C-alpha positions in Angstrom: 7.7 -3.2 3.4 5.4 -3.4 0.4 5.0 -1.2 -2.6 1.8 0.6 -3.4 0.4 2.1 -6.6 -3.0 3.3 -8.0 -5.4 1.6 -10.4 -3.5 3.0 -13.4 -0.1 1.6 -12.3 1.3 5.0 -11.1 3.1 5.2 -7.8 1.9 7.6 -5.1 4.4 10.4 -4.9 3.4 11.3 -1.3 1.8 9.8 1.7 -0.9 12.5 1.5 -1.8 11.2 -2.0 -2.1 7.7 -0.7 -4.4 8.9 2.1 -6.7 10.6 -0.4 -6.9 7.6 -2.7 -6.5 4.6 -0.4 -9.6 2.8 -1.8 -7.9 2.9 -5.3 -4.6 1.6 -4.0 -3.1 -1.7 -4.9 -0.5 -3.4 -2.7 2.6 -4.9 -4.2 4.2 -7.8 -2.5 8.0 -7.5 -2.4 9.0 -10.4 -0.1 10.8 -13.5 -1.6 9.0 -15.6 1.0 5.5 -15.0 -0.3 3.9 -14.0 2.9 2.5 -10.6 1.9 -0.9 -9.7 0.5 -0.8 -8.7 -3.2 -3.8 -7.0 -4.6 -6.4 -4.2 -4.1 -6.6 -2.6 -0.7 -10.4 -2.6 -0.8 -10.3 -6.4 -1.0 -7.5 -6.9 1.5 -8.2 -9.0 4.6 -8.3 -7.2 8.0 -4.8 -6.4 9.2 -1.8 -4.0 9.0 0.2 -3.5 5.9 3.5 -1.5 5.9 4.2 0.3 2.7 6.9 2.5 1.3 6.9 5.0 -1.5 7.2 6.1 -4.0 9.1 3.0 -5.1 10.1 0.1 -2.8 13.1 -0.8 -4.9 14.8 2.5 -5.9 13.5 5.5 -4.0 12.1 5.4 -0.4 11.1 8.8 0.7 7.9 8.1 2.8 6.5 5.2 4.9 3.0 4.4 5.9 0.8 1.8 7.6 -2.5 0.8 6.1 -4.8 -0.7 8.7 -7.9 -2.5 7.5 -10.6 -3.1 10.0 -14.0 -4.6 8.9 -13.1 -3.9 5.3 -12.4 -0.2 5.9 -8.8 0.9 5.2 -7.1 3.8 7.1 -3.6 5.2 6.4 -1.4 6.4 9.2 
């Protein structure tokens, strides 16, 4: 599970907020193994990214999947 925040460094409080602003989202790699994308969603390679919010370390109250196809992200 990766963390996700907006361009200003604030965490998305709800999954709905992430859906509304997915193009301004930045993925945060949390793996010690270094096999996760770390950076802006709009620049992410095609694939599926599993995120948790609002904070992947202390408070997990929602989960989402960001799927990027042909450079277009969709949250489910």
